[in-house]
C-alpha positions as CSV (number, residue, x, y, z in Angstrom):
1,M,-1.8,89.9,115.0
2,N,-0.1,88.2,112.0
3,F,-2.2,85.4,110.5
4,L,-0.9,82.6,108.3
5,K,2.8,83.2,108.3
6,R,4.9,80.8,106.2
7,A,6.8,79.9,109.4
8,D,3.6,78.4,110.9
9,F,3.6,75.6,108.3
10,P,6.0,72.7,107.6
11,A,9.4,73.9,106.6
12,N,10.5,70.7,104.8
13,K,9.4,67.2,103.8
14,G,10.4,65.8,107.1
15,E,8.2,68.2,109.0
16,L,5.4,67.7,106.5
17,R,5.6,63.9,107.0
18,A,5.6,64.3,110.8
19,D,2.5,66.6,110.6
20,L,0.6,64.2,108.4
21,I,1.3,61.3,110.8
22,A,0.4,63.4,113.9
23,G,-2.8,64.7,112.2
24,L,-3.9,61.1,111.4
25,T,-3.1,59.9,114.9
26,V,-5.1,62.8,116.5
27,A,-8.0,62.2,114.2
28,I,-8.3,58.5,115.4
29,V,-8.2,59.7,119.0
30,A,-10.6,62.5,118.3
31,L,-13.3,60.4,116.6
32,P,-14.7,58.6,119.7
33,L,-14.3,61.8,121.8
34,A,-16.2,64.0,119.3
35,I,-19.0,61.4,119.0
36,G,-19.2,61.1,122.8
37,F,-19.2,64.8,123.6
38,G,-21.7,65.4,120.8
39,I,-24.2,62.9,122.3
40,T,-23.5,64.0,125.9
41,S,-24.2,67.6,125.2
42,G,-27.8,66.8,124.2
43,M,-27.2,67.2,120.5
44,S,-25.9,64.2,118.4
45,A,-22.9,62.3,117.3
46,A,-23.1,64.2,114.0
47,A,-22.9,67.5,115.9
48,G,-19.8,66.4,117.7
49,I,-18.0,65.3,114.6
50,T,-19.0,68.4,112.6
51,T,-17.6,70.5,115.4
52,A,-14.3,68.7,115.3
53,I,-14.0,69.1,111.6
54,I,-15.1,72.8,111.2
55,A,-13.9,74.3,114.5
56,G,-10.7,72.2,114.4
57,F,-9.8,73.4,111.0
58,I,-10.6,77.1,111.5
59,A,-9.0,77.4,114.9
60,A,-5.8,75.7,113.5
61,L,-5.8,78.1,110.5
62,F,-6.4,81.4,112.4
63,G,-5.4,80.6,116.0
64,G,-2.3,81.6,117.8
65,S,-1.0,78.2,118.7
66,R,1.1,75.9,116.4
67,L,0.1,72.7,118.2
68,Q,-3.5,73.3,119.5
69,V,-6.3,70.8,118.4
70,S,-9.8,72.1,118.9
71,G,-13.2,70.5,119.0
72,P,-16.1,69.5,121.3
73,T,-15.0,69.0,125.0
74,G,-16.4,67.6,128.2
75,A,-16.2,71.0,129.8
76,M,-18.4,72.6,127.1
77,T,-21.1,69.9,127.4
78,V,-21.6,71.0,131.1
79,I,-22.7,74.4,130.0
80,L,-24.6,73.2,126.9
81,I,-26.8,70.6,128.7
82,P,-29.0,73.1,130.7
83,V,-29.1,75.5,127.8
84,I,-30.3,72.9,125.4
85,N,-32.8,71.6,128.0
86,K,-34.2,75.1,128.3
87,F,-34.1,76.5,124.7
88,G,-33.6,73.4,122.6
89,A,-30.8,72.6,120.1
90,D,-32.2,75.2,117.7
91,A,-30.7,77.9,120.0
92,I,-27.1,76.7,119.3
93,P,-26.5,78.7,116.1
94,A,-27.4,82.0,117.9
95,L,-25.6,81.0,121.1
96,G,-22.5,80.1,119.1
97,V,-22.4,83.3,117.1
98,L,-22.9,85.4,120.3
99,S,-20.2,83.6,122.4
100,G,-17.8,83.4,119.4
101,A,-18.1,87.2,118.9
102,M,-17.4,87.8,122.6
103,V,-14.2,85.7,122.4
104,V,-13.1,87.5,119.2
105,I,-13.6,90.8,121.1
106,L,-11.5,89.5,124.0
107,G,-8.7,88.9,121.5
108,V,-9.1,92.2,119.6
109,F,-8.8,94.1,122.9
110,R,-5.8,92.0,123.9
111,L,-7.2,90.5,127.1
112,G,-5.6,87.1,126.4
113,K,-2.6,87.8,128.6
114,F,-4.8,88.3,131.6
115,I,-6.7,85.1,131.2
116,N,-3.4,83.3,130.8
117,Q,-2.3,84.3,134.3
118,V,-4.7,81.9,136.2
119,P,-2.7,80.2,139.0
120,H,-1.8,76.5,138.3
121,Y,-3.5,75.1,141.4
122,V,-6.8,76.8,140.3
123,I,-6.2,75.2,136.9
124,E,-5.6,71.8,138.5
125,G,-8.7,72.1,140.6
126,F,-10.7,73.1,137.6
127,T,-9.3,70.1,135.6
128,F,-10.1,67.7,138.4
129,G,-13.7,69.0,138.4
130,I,-14.0,68.5,134.7
131,A,-12.7,64.9,134.9
132,V,-15.3,64.0,137.5
133,I,-18.1,65.7,135.5
134,I,-17.1,63.9,132.3
135,A,-17.4,60.6,134.2
136,L,-20.7,61.4,135.7
137,Q,-22.1,62.5,132.3
138,Q,-21.6,59.0,131.0
139,L,-23.9,57.3,133.5
140,P,-27.0,57.1,131.3
141,M,-25.0,55.4,128.4
142,A,-23.0,53.3,130.9
143,L,-26.1,52.0,132.7
144,G,-28.3,51.8,129.6
145,V,-31.0,54.0,131.1
146,P,-32.6,57.4,130.2
147,R,-30.8,60.5,131.5
148,G,-32.2,61.7,134.8
149,A,-34.0,65.0,135.1
150,G,-32.2,68.2,136.2
151,D,-29.9,71.0,135.0
152,R,-26.8,70.4,137.1
153,T,-24.4,67.4,136.7
154,L,-24.8,66.1,140.2
155,E,-28.6,66.4,140.1
156,I,-28.7,64.6,136.7
157,A,-26.4,61.9,137.9
158,A,-28.4,61.3,141.1
159,N,-31.6,61.0,139.2
160,T,-30.0,58.7,136.7
161,L,-28.8,56.4,139.4
162,N,-32.4,56.2,140.8
163,S,-33.5,54.3,137.7
164,D,-34.6,50.7,138.6
165,K,-33.9,49.2,135.2
166,Y,-30.1,49.1,134.6
167,N,-29.0,47.4,131.4
168,L,-26.4,44.8,132.5
169,S,-25.2,44.4,128.9
170,A,-24.3,48.0,128.7
171,M,-22.4,47.8,132.0
172,V,-20.4,44.8,130.7
173,I,-19.5,46.7,127.5
174,V,-18.2,49.6,129.6
175,A,-16.1,47.3,131.8
176,I,-14.7,45.5,128.8
177,T,-13.9,48.7,127.0
178,L,-12.1,50.1,130.0
179,I,-10.1,47.0,130.7
180,F,-9.0,46.8,127.1
181,K,-8.1,50.5,127.0
182,F,-5.9,50.4,130.0
183,N,-4.2,47.1,129.1
184,F,-3.9,47.7,125.3
185,D,-0.1,48.4,125.4
186,R,0.5,45.5,127.7
187,I,-1.4,43.1,125.4
188,L,0.6,44.4,122.4
189,K,3.9,43.8,124.3
190,I,2.9,40.3,125.3
191,L,2.0,39.5,121.7
192,G,5.1,41.2,120.4
193,I,3.1,43.5,118.1
194,K,4.1,47.1,117.3
195,S,1.0,49.3,116.7
196,Y,0.4,53.0,116.2
197,I,-3.3,52.7,116.9
198,P,-4.3,54.8,119.9
199,A,-5.7,52.8,122.9
200,S,-9.0,54.7,122.9
201,F,-9.7,53.9,119.3
202,A,-8.7,50.2,119.7
203,A,-10.9,49.9,122.8
204,L,-13.8,51.4,121.0
205,I,-13.5,48.9,118.1
206,F,-13.0,46.0,120.5
207,G,-16.0,47.0,122.7
208,S,-18.2,47.3,119.6
209,I,-17.1,43.9,118.2
210,F,-17.6,42.3,121.6
211,A,-21.2,43.7,121.8
212,K,-22.1,42.5,118.3
213,A,-20.5,39.1,118.7
214,L,-22.6,38.4,121.8
215,S,-25.7,40.1,120.3
216,F,-26.1,42.4,123.2
217,E,-29.2,44.5,123.1
218,V,-27.9,48.0,123.7
219,P,-28.6,51.3,122.0
220,N,-26.1,52.5,119.3
221,I,-24.9,56.1,119.0
222,G,-27.4,56.9,116.3
223,Q,-27.1,57.9,112.6
224,I,-24.1,59.8,111.4
225,P,-24.8,61.5,108.1
226,N,-22.1,61.1,105.4
227,N,-22.0,64.8,104.7
228,L,-21.7,68.1,106.7
229,A,-24.9,69.9,107.8
230,K,-26.2,72.9,105.8
231,Y,-26.1,76.4,107.1
232,S,-28.6,77.2,109.8
233,A,-29.3,80.9,110.4
234,P,-29.2,82.0,114.0
235,N,-32.4,83.0,115.6
236,F,-32.0,85.9,118.1
237,D,-35.6,86.0,119.4
238,N,-34.3,85.0,122.8
239,F,-31.3,87.4,122.6
240,T,-31.5,88.7,126.2
241,D,-32.0,85.2,127.6
242,L,-29.0,83.9,125.7
243,L,-26.6,86.6,126.8
244,W,-25.6,85.0,130.1
245,P,-25.0,81.4,128.8
246,A,-23.2,83.0,125.8
247,L,-20.9,84.9,128.3
248,M,-20.3,81.6,130.2
249,I,-19.4,79.8,127.0
250,A,-17.1,82.6,125.8
251,L,-15.2,82.6,129.1
252,L,-14.9,78.8,129.0
253,V,-13.7,78.9,125.3
254,A,-11.1,81.5,126.3
255,I,-9.9,79.9,129.5
256,E,-9.8,76.3,128.4
257,S,-8.2,77.1,125.0
258,L,-5.4,79.2,126.4
259,L,-4.8,76.6,129.2
260,S,-4.6,73.8,126.6
261,A,-2.3,75.8,124.3
262,R,-0.1,76.6,127.3
263,V,0.2,72.9,128.2
264,A,1.2,72.2,124.5
265,D,4.0,74.8,124.6
266,S,5.3,73.3,127.8
267,L,5.2,69.7,126.6
268,A,6.9,70.6,123.3
269,H,9.5,72.9,124.9
270,L,9.0,75.5,122.1
271,P,11.3,78.5,121.9
272,T,9.7,81.9,122.7
273,E,9.2,83.0,119.1
274,R,7.1,79.8,118.4
275,R,5.0,79.9,121.6
276,L,1.3,80.7,122.0
277,K,0.1,84.1,120.9
278,P,-2.9,84.4,123.3
279,N,-4.8,87.2,121.6
280,Q,-4.6,85.6,118.2
281,E,-5.7,82.3,119.7
282,L,-8.8,83.9,121.1
283,V,-9.7,85.4,117.7
284,G,-9.2,82.0,116.0
285,Q,-11.3,80.2,118.7
286,G,-14.1,82.8,118.5
287,L,-14.3,82.4,114.7
288,A,-14.2,78.6,115.0
289,T,-17.1,78.5,117.6
290,S,-19.3,80.9,115.5
291,I,-18.8,79.1,112.2
292,A,-19.1,75.6,113.6
293,S,-22.4,76.5,115.4
294,V,-24.2,77.7,112.3
295,F,-23.2,74.6,110.3
296,G,-24.6,71.9,112.6
297,G,-21.9,71.9,115.2
298,Q,-21.6,73.5,118.7
299,P,-19.2,75.8,120.5
300,A,-15.7,74.4,120.7
301,T,-12.5,75.0,122.7
302,G,-8.9,73.9,122.6
303,A,-8.9,70.2,123.7
304,I,-6.2,69.4,126.2
305,A,-6.2,65.6,125.6
306,R,-6.1,65.8,121.8
307,T,-3.6,68.6,121.9
308,S,-1.3,66.5,124.1
309,V,-1.6,63.6,121.7
310,N,-0.6,66.0,118.8
311,V,2.5,67.0,120.7
312,R,3.5,63.4,121.6
313,A,3.0,62.5,117.9
314,H,5.7,65.0,117.1
315,A,3.6,67.6,115.3
316,N,5.6,70.6,114.1
317,S,3.0,73.1,113.0
318,R,-0.7,74.0,112.8
319,F,-0.9,71.9,109.6
320,A,-1.2,68.8,111.8
321,A,-4.5,70.0,113.4
322,M,-5.8,70.9,109.9
323,V,-4.9,67.3,108.7
324,H,-6.9,65.9,111.7
325,S,-10.0,67.8,110.5
326,V,-9.6,66.6,106.9
327,V,-9.2,63.0,108.1
328,L,-12.3,63.2,110.2
329,L,-14.2,64.6,107.1
330,L,-13.0,61.7,105.0
331,I,-14.1,59.2,107.7
332,I,-17.7,60.5,107.7
333,L,-17.8,60.7,103.9
334,V,-16.7,57.0,103.6
335,A,-17.6,55.2,106.7
336,A,-20.5,57.0,108.4
337,P,-22.9,54.0,108.3
338,L,-20.3,51.8,109.9
339,F,-19.5,54.1,112.8
340,S,-23.3,54.6,113.4
341,Q,-23.3,51.0,114.7
342,I,-21.0,51.8,117.6
343,P,-22.8,50.9,121.0
344,A,-23.3,54.0,123.1
345,A,-21.9,52.0,126.1
346,A,-18.5,51.6,124.3
347,I,-18.4,55.4,123.9
348,A,-19.2,55.8,127.6
349,G,-16.3,53.4,128.4
350,V,-13.8,55.4,126.3
351,L,-14.9,58.7,127.9
352,I,-14.8,57.3,131.5
353,G,-11.2,56.2,130.6
354,T,-10.4,59.7,129.4
355,S,-11.6,61.2,132.7
356,I,-9.4,58.8,134.6
357,R,-6.4,59.9,132.5
358,I,-7.2,63.5,133.1
359,L,-7.3,63.0,136.9
360,N,-3.6,62.1,136.7
361,P,-2.6,60.7,140.1
362,A,1.0,62.0,139.6
363,N,-0.3,65.6,139.6
364,L,-2.3,65.0,142.7
365,K,0.7,63.7,144.5
366,E,2.8,66.7,143.4
367,L,0.1,69.1,144.6
368,L,0.0,67.5,148.0
369,R,3.6,68.5,148.5
370,T,2.7,72.2,148.1
371,T,1.4,74.6,150.8
372,K,-1.9,74.1,152.6
373,F,-3.2,77.3,151.1
374,E,-2.7,76.0,147.6
375,I,-4.3,72.7,148.5
376,F,-7.3,74.5,150.0
377,T,-7.7,76.6,146.8
378,Y,-7.4,73.5,144.6
379,A,-10.1,71.7,146.7
380,V,-12.5,74.7,146.7
381,T,-12.1,75.1,142.9
382,A,-12.7,71.4,142.3
383,I,-15.7,71.2,144.5
384,C,-17.3,74.4,143.1
385,T,-16.7,73.2,139.6
386,I,-18.5,70.0,140.2
387,A,-21.3,71.3,142.5
388,I,-22.1,74.6,140.7
389,D,-20.5,75.0,137.3
390,L,-17.2,75.6,135.6
391,I,-17.1,79.4,135.4
392,W,-18.2,79.8,139.0
393,G,-15.6,77.1,140.0
394,I,-12.8,79.2,138.4
395,A,-14.2,82.5,139.8
396,I,-14.5,81.2,143.3
397,G,-11.0,79.6,143.1
398,L,-9.5,83.0,141.9
399,C,-11.4,84.8,144.8
400,V,-10.0,82.4,147.3
401,H,-6.5,82.7,145.8
402,G,-6.8,86.5,146.0
403,L,-8.0,86.5,149.6
404,I,-5.1,84.2,150.6
405,V,-2.6,86.5,148.9
406,L,-4.1,89.6,150.7
407,I,-3.9,87.7,154.1
408,N,-0.3,86.7,153.5
409,R,0.7,90.2,152.5
410,G,-1.0,91.6,155.7
411,K,1.0,89.1,157.8
412,T,4.2,90.2,156.0
413,L,3.5,93.9,156.7
414,N,2.9,93.2,160.4
């Protein structure tokens, strides 16, 4: 593994300028997502932003993808919620170090190429499941009610819906934020305005101003400190109890990061020599998760949505993702008190919009044109991801895929 080669950074002023613009663009997109996933995980907005800054920078610096952007993700929150419910947020440093070390080991032993061979319809089913889970996780903030009891997403969502005191103001803010997000480009076109502000960020600001202008009584996201958290030593008193969730996190970090980087290579049409180096990416992601977790953050993965924005913004090298982290750091140093006033419902609206984007109806239509076996595998993977958890969703999807392959081979031999 060759880290930090000169070819991985901008080659000229043009590429440097493109990476600076891409990094700034991704940071604006990442801010509401980092805040939202930090809160949803059971930690805080500060934990989400800290993760985006530290993990984003380290994964970009040492990882094997030129275009990957890393940070807190909706998939990771699904695993963290029951762990934090059981052990508390104080377990995160130890959990992050354990899971990060596991991911590094996967990279050192060159197992990245095997993880990178997951069939695309298992990936699509997994992605569909994540999108549904992200939307369900926003119900407490969207309805303005306490989160329901439970460990699994469906159980928590059902108990949240059983609340008899919905906050109408919160629901209105969610609706306004969503409407603005999906009509932002149309509004600009009608007004004849050219803007480089991402729709998610614009919708977040509009939803926040709307809530303040009408004096809606809704909870804000909470205090965001204007500095990074200090080092927190991991406590391994619950070492054996943390091994299983650490393994689940490690597998998720590996799978989601490699899938995201693979998507980036495909979108950017990179030549072979500039494409993903899976084992190096695992080492970088493992280091990022370990270090972020002991400095007030949480385990991180490659983030498909932010990585896609990075590619569409014409990033050329890993420098763009590093710029994204630096911009986020500058934001919390300068404007933390301002962003602390964002209504939680506006964040919920942005994340529900993100989940709708992830579902991507075009992909679903394309999938329906494939074989019935692939559709069945997709459906099983999606259902198991939502009903059980992410790792079991992929595992069961792969088992179904393998079983179908064996059956088809048997038919061929006969």
